[in-house]
SERO-4910 file (N, C-alpha, C, O; in steps of 0.05 Angstrom, whole numbers):
BEGIN
 pado doro    nc1    nc2    nc3   cac1   cac2   cac3    cc1    cc2    cc3    oc1    oc2    oc3
  Met    A   -592   -731   -405   -586   -690   -424   -589   -665   -421   -577   -647   -433
  Lys    A   -610   -664   -399   -617   -639   -399   -580   -623   -371   -573   -599   -375
  Lys    A   -568   -636   -354   -558   -637   -340   -537   -630   -362   -540   -607   -370
  Ala    A   -518   -644   -374   -501   -638   -405   -497   -628   -415   -474   -622   -420
  Thr    A   -528   -617   -431   -520   -590   -439   -516   -569   -425   -500   -554   -436
  Leu    A   -527   -560   -401   -527   -539   -368   -488   -542   -378   -479   -520   -384
  Ala    A   -468   -563   -380   -443   -560   -355   -430   -564   -382   -409   -576   -379
  Met    A   -439   -558   -420   -424   -567   -440   -434   -529   -443   -420   -519   -460
  Ile    A   -446   -517   -436   -468   -492   -439   -441   -470   -420   -426   -453   -431
  Gly    A   -440   -478   -393   -430   -465   -366   -397   -467   -377   -382   -447   -375
  Leu    A   -387   -497   -389   -355   -489   -388   -352   -481   -416   -329   -489   -422
  Ala    A   -364   -468   -442   -368   -445   -465   -351   -425   -452   -331   -415   -460
  Ser    A   -370   -419   -417   -380   -394   -421   -355   -379   -399   -349   -355   -395
  Leu    A   -344   -405   -390   -324   -395   -376   -295   -406   -382   -275   -400   -368
  Leu    A   -294   -426   -408   -258   -413   -418   -280   -378   -437   -267   -357   -435
  Leu    A   -299   -375   -448   -291   -349   -450   -295   -317   -434   -299   -294   -441
  Val    A   -292   -329   -413   -279   -311   -392   -242   -307   -395   -229   -291   -409
  Leu    A   -232   -328   -378   -209   -342   -379   -198   -336   -409   -175   -343   -409
  Gly    A   -208   -324   -442   -195   -321   -450   -184   -351   -470   -195   -373   -465
  Thr    A   -165   -350   -489   -159   -375   -508   -130   -387   -487   -112   -375   -474
  Val    A   -135   -415   -491    -98   -413   -480    -82   -441   -512    -94   -452   -531
  Ile    A    -59   -441   -507    -57   -442   -527    -33   -465   -512    -16   -461   -495
  Ala    A    -44   -497   -529    -27   -522   -511     -3   -535   -524     -6   -529   -548
  Val    A     16   -547   -521     46   -560   -519     31   -588   -532     30   -597   -554
  Asp    A     24   -594   -513      6   -633   -512    -33   -634   -505    -53   -643   -516
  Ala    A    -26   -618   -477    -60   -602   -472    -57   -591   -460    -34   -589   -451
  Ala    A    -78   -572   -452    -93   -562   -449    -95   -561   -416   -105   -579   -401
  Pro    A    -83   -537   -410    -98   -532   -379   -138   -523   -379   -149   -506   -393
  Ser    A   -150   -537   -361   -173   -535   -370   -191   -520   -333   -191   -526   -309
  Pro    A   -203   -500   -352   -205   -500   -301   -243   -516   -306   -259   -522   -324
  Arg    A   -241   -516   -279   -245   -540   -270   -281   -533   -256   -303   -542   -260
  Trp    A   -267   -505   -230   -286   -493   -211   -289   -468   -217   -268   -455   -218
  Met    A   -318   -451   -222   -300   -424   -222   -325   -415   -191   -347   -426   -187
  Ala    A   -311   -390   -171   -326   -379   -153   -323   -355   -168   -305   -349   -184
  Ser    A   -350   -336   -158   -347   -314   -154   -369   -288   -132   -393   -283   -128
  Tyr    A   -346   -281   -126   -359   -264   -103   -369   -234   -111   -353   -216   -117
  Glu    A   -400   -231   -110   -400   -205   -117   -415   -197   -100   -417   -173   -103
  Asn    A   -431   -205    -79   -424   -196    -50   -395   -189    -34   -404   -178    -14
  Leu    A   -378   -190    -32   -353   -198    -15   -346   -179    -12   -339   -170    -34
  Thr    A   -342   -154     11   -343   -136     21   -314   -131     -2   -310   -151    -15
  Met    A   -295   -109     -9   -281    -98    -27   -276    -66    -22   -290    -50    -10
  Pro    A   -252    -64    -35   -251    -33    -42   -278    -30    -58   -290    -49    -67
  Glu    A   -287     -3    -61   -317      1    -79   -300     -3   -102   -276      4   -102
  Gly    A   -311    -15   -122   -310    -27   -162   -297    -60   -158   -294    -76   -177
  Phe    A   -291    -65   -133   -274    -94   -148   -281   -105   -142   -294   -102   -122
  Lys    A   -280   -139   -158   -295   -161   -145   -276   -177   -148   -258   -172   -165
  Ala    A   -275   -210   -128   -253   -215   -126   -269   -249   -146   -292   -257   -145
  Met    A   -256   -256   -154   -271   -290   -174   -245   -318   -164   -226   -307   -153
  Met    A   -243   -329   -164   -232   -358   -161   -238   -382   -176   -258   -395   -172
  Val    A   -218   -386   -194   -213   -407   -200   -202   -430   -207   -180   -424   -217
  Leu    A   -205   -462   -208   -196   -477   -202   -184   -488   -235   -196   -489   -257
  Val    A   -153   -498   -227   -149   -498   -261   -130   -531   -260   -110   -537   -248
  Asp    A   -150   -551   -283   -129   -567   -275   -110   -558   -299   -113   -539   -314
  Phe    A    -91   -578   -299    -59   -576   -323    -55   -599   -333    -44   -616   -318
  Pro    A    -60   -603   -353    -42   -642   -356    -26   -635   -365    -22   -614   -378
  Pro    A     -2   -669   -352     29   -650   -365     29   -646   -388     12   -655   -403
  Asn    A     51   -631   -395     56   -616   -418     38   -583   -417     43   -569   -436
  Ala    A     21   -574   -401     14   -564   -409     22   -537   -397     30   -533   -374
  Val    A     17   -514   -420     14   -481   -414     -2   -464   -419    -18   -464   -438
  Phe    A      1   -447   -400    -21   -419   -403      4   -406   -407     24   -404   -394
  Pro    A     -7   -391   -439      5   -374   -451     19   -354   -439     21   -352   -415
  Leu    A     34   -332   -462     52   -310   -444     22   -291   -434      8   -278   -450
  His    A     18   -293   -410    -15   -270   -411      5   -241   -382     29   -239   -374
  Ser    A    -21   -227   -376    -10   -210   -356    -43   -225   -332    -49   -248   -328
  His    A    -59   -195   -319    -78   -198   -307    -88   -173   -305    -69   -157   -303
  Gly    A   -123   -156   -305   -135   -145   -300   -136   -133   -275   -149   -112   -275
  Gly    A   -119   -146   -241   -110   -141   -225   -102   -163   -211   -102   -184   -223
  Pro    A    -93   -164   -180    -88   -169   -183    -79   -199   -191    -78   -205   -215
  Val    A    -70   -224   -165    -73   -256   -179    -53   -270   -135    -34   -265   -121
  Leu    A    -78   -288   -137    -69   -302   -109    -75   -334   -119    -96   -340   -129
  Ala    A    -54   -351   -116    -53   -379   -119    -53   -394   -103    -52   -387    -80
  Met    A    -54   -417   -111    -47   -430    -97    -48   -461   -118    -67   -466   -134
  Val    A    -18   -480   -111    -12   -497   -123    -40   -524   -104    -43   -525    -80
  Thr    A    -52   -538   -118    -56   -570    -99    -57   -589   -107    -71   -605    -96
  Glu    A    -37   -598   -139    -32   -608   -144     -7   -618   -144      0   -615   -121
  Gly    A     16   -631   -159     24   -639   -175     46   -617   -169     56   -613   -147
  Glu    A     53   -603   -192     73   -568   -183     78   -553   -217     83   -560   -240
  Ile    A     75   -539   -208     66   -515   -225    105   -498   -246    130   -499   -242
  Thr    A     93   -490   -259    126   -469   -259    106   -447   -272     86   -442   -286
  Leu    A    130   -434   -254    112   -408   -271    144   -393   -279    166   -393   -269
  Val    A    135   -385   -295    156   -364   -318    164   -328   -319    163   -315   -340
  Gln    A    172   -315   -290    159   -290   -292    193   -274   -307    214   -286   -300
  Lys    A    196   -256   -322    212   -243   -324    240   -258   -331    263   -254   -324
  Gly    A    228   -277   -348    253   -294   -354    271   -309   -336    293   -320   -340
  Val    A    255   -307   -315    266   -319   -292    244   -355   -277    237   -350   -254
  Ser    A    238   -379   -284    223   -401   -280    239   -413   -253    259   -427   -252
  Lys    A    226   -403   -235    211   -417   -202    177   -434   -201    154   -425   -203
  Val    A    191   -469   -193    171   -491   -188    160   -482   -169    170   -461   -162
  Tyr    A    142   -488   -158    111   -483   -135    110   -510   -138    112   -520   -160
  Lys    A    106   -523   -118     98   -546   -114     81   -557   -103     95   -574    -91
  Ala    A     39   -567    -91     25   -567    -74     37   -568    -46     53   -580    -32
  Gly    A      8   -541    -48     15   -535    -19     25   -499    -21      8   -482    -15
  Glu    A     50   -492    -29     59   -463    -45     44   -450    -63     34   -455    -85
  Ser    A     43   -417    -38     22   -407    -71     41   -377    -79     58   -364    -66
  Phe    A     31   -375   -105     42   -346   -109     29   -326   -109     11   -330    -92
  Thr    A     27   -303   -120     15   -278   -135     30   -278   -158     50   -289   -167
  Glu    A     13   -260   -165     30   -247   -197     14   -216   -195    -10   -215   -200
  Pro    A     28   -193   -186     17   -174   -195      4   -178   -218      3   -199   -232
  Leu    A    -12   -140   -224    -14   -125   -239      1   -130   -249     23   -135   -240
  Gly    A     -9   -130   -288     13   -126   -308     27   -149   -320     26   -161   -342
  Leu    A     42   -149   -293     59   -179   -288     60   -204   -324     47   -225   -327
  Ile    A     77   -191   -343     62   -215   -360     84   -245   -362    108   -250   -368
  His    A     65   -259   -356     90   -290   -349     69   -315   -367     48   -314   -380
  Glu    A     94   -339   -358     71   -353   -365     69   -379   -350     93   -386   -348
  Ala    A     55   -396   -338     55   -426   -326     56   -458   -340     57   -472   -360
  Arg    A     55   -457   -331     72   -495   -346     72   -516   -325     85   -518   -305
  Asn    A     47   -538   -339     62   -567   -323     91   -579   -340     94   -583   -364
  Met    A    108   -583   -318    133   -598   -339    123   -629   -330    123   -646   -348
  Gly    A    115   -636   -305    118   -666   -289     99   -673   -315     87   -666   -336
  Lys    A    109   -695   -295     90   -734   -308     60   -730   -304     48   -726   -325
  Ser    A     47   -731   -285     29   -717   -271      7   -690   -269     15   -667   -269
  Lys    A    -18   -699   -268    -30   -672   -263    -21   -646   -256      1   -652   -247
  Ala    A    -23   -620   -254    -25   -611   -225    -55   -592   -234    -67   -593   -256
  Val    A    -60   -579   -216    -79   -558   -206    -74   -530   -187    -64   -524   -165
  Val    A    -83   -520   -205    -71   -496   -188   -104   -478   -182   -121   -481   -199
  Met    A   -112   -457   -152   -133   -439   -149   -129   -418   -149   -114   -410   -132
  Val    A   -139   -401   -164   -134   -382   -173   -161   -355   -167   -182   -353   -180
  Thr    A   -150   -339   -144   -158   -322   -136   -156   -292   -149   -142   -275   -136
  Tyr    A   -172   -282   -177   -171   -260   -175   -187   -236   -168   -211   -235   -167
  Leu    A   -165   -215   -162   -177   -195   -148   -191   -180   -176   -191   -191   -198
  Leu    A   -200   -157   -171   -213   -153   -209   -225   -127   -209   -249   -128   -211
  Pro    A   -213    -98   -209   -224    -67   -218   -250    -75   -235   -249    -89   -255
  Lys    A   -286    -59   -221   -300    -74   -242   -298    -69   -269   -297    -46   -276
  Gly    A   -299    -96   -293   -299    -89   -315   -273   -110   -317   -281   -132   -326
  Ala    A   -242   -109   -310   -227   -118   -315   -229   -141   -334   -252   -148   -335
  Gln    A   -212   -155   -349   -213   -189   -358   -182   -186   -343   -164   -169   -344
  Pro    A   -184   -223   -322   -170   -228   -318   -154   -240   -324   -135   -241   -308
  Asp    A   -153   -254   -350   -128   -264   -366   -122   -244   -394   -137   -243   -413
  Ile    A   -106   -234   -391   -102   -214   -426    -72   -231   -431    -55   -234   -413
  Phe    A    -70   -238   -453    -59   -258   -480    -42   -230   -493    -47   -208   -503
  Val    A    -13   -251   -484     -4   -220   -501     -3   -235   -533     -1   -257   -543
  Gly    A     -5   -206   -539    -15   -212   -577    -32   -213   -595    -35   -216   -619
  Lys    A    -52   -207   -564   -101   -207   -573    -95   -184   -570   -112   -167   -572
***
């Protein structure tokens, strides 16, 4: 029981860090997160990694980031919509999201998709900044 309670507290904390997610049929959910406080980075920056599960039809709504993002699809396919242009990334493919670019990510497939996201954040910056919030 103690492990389950700690796991629920950890998941709730992670969801607070990532912000609110709006779903069409289901919401993407983070599986793991790693934060590297001792990584040698330019002064005032930190790196954070998050593994995000996207069930079929899940949408990570319009948002931007507080720093540049490096992402790799590890399972399934993700459709990234940036500046009105959609591009599909398949397992093994990677993409970047520059600071401030408003975009959304969708799993339009019939199976789960998984994306490993690495944030490079100035100290105090939010990983995800949702449009309209």
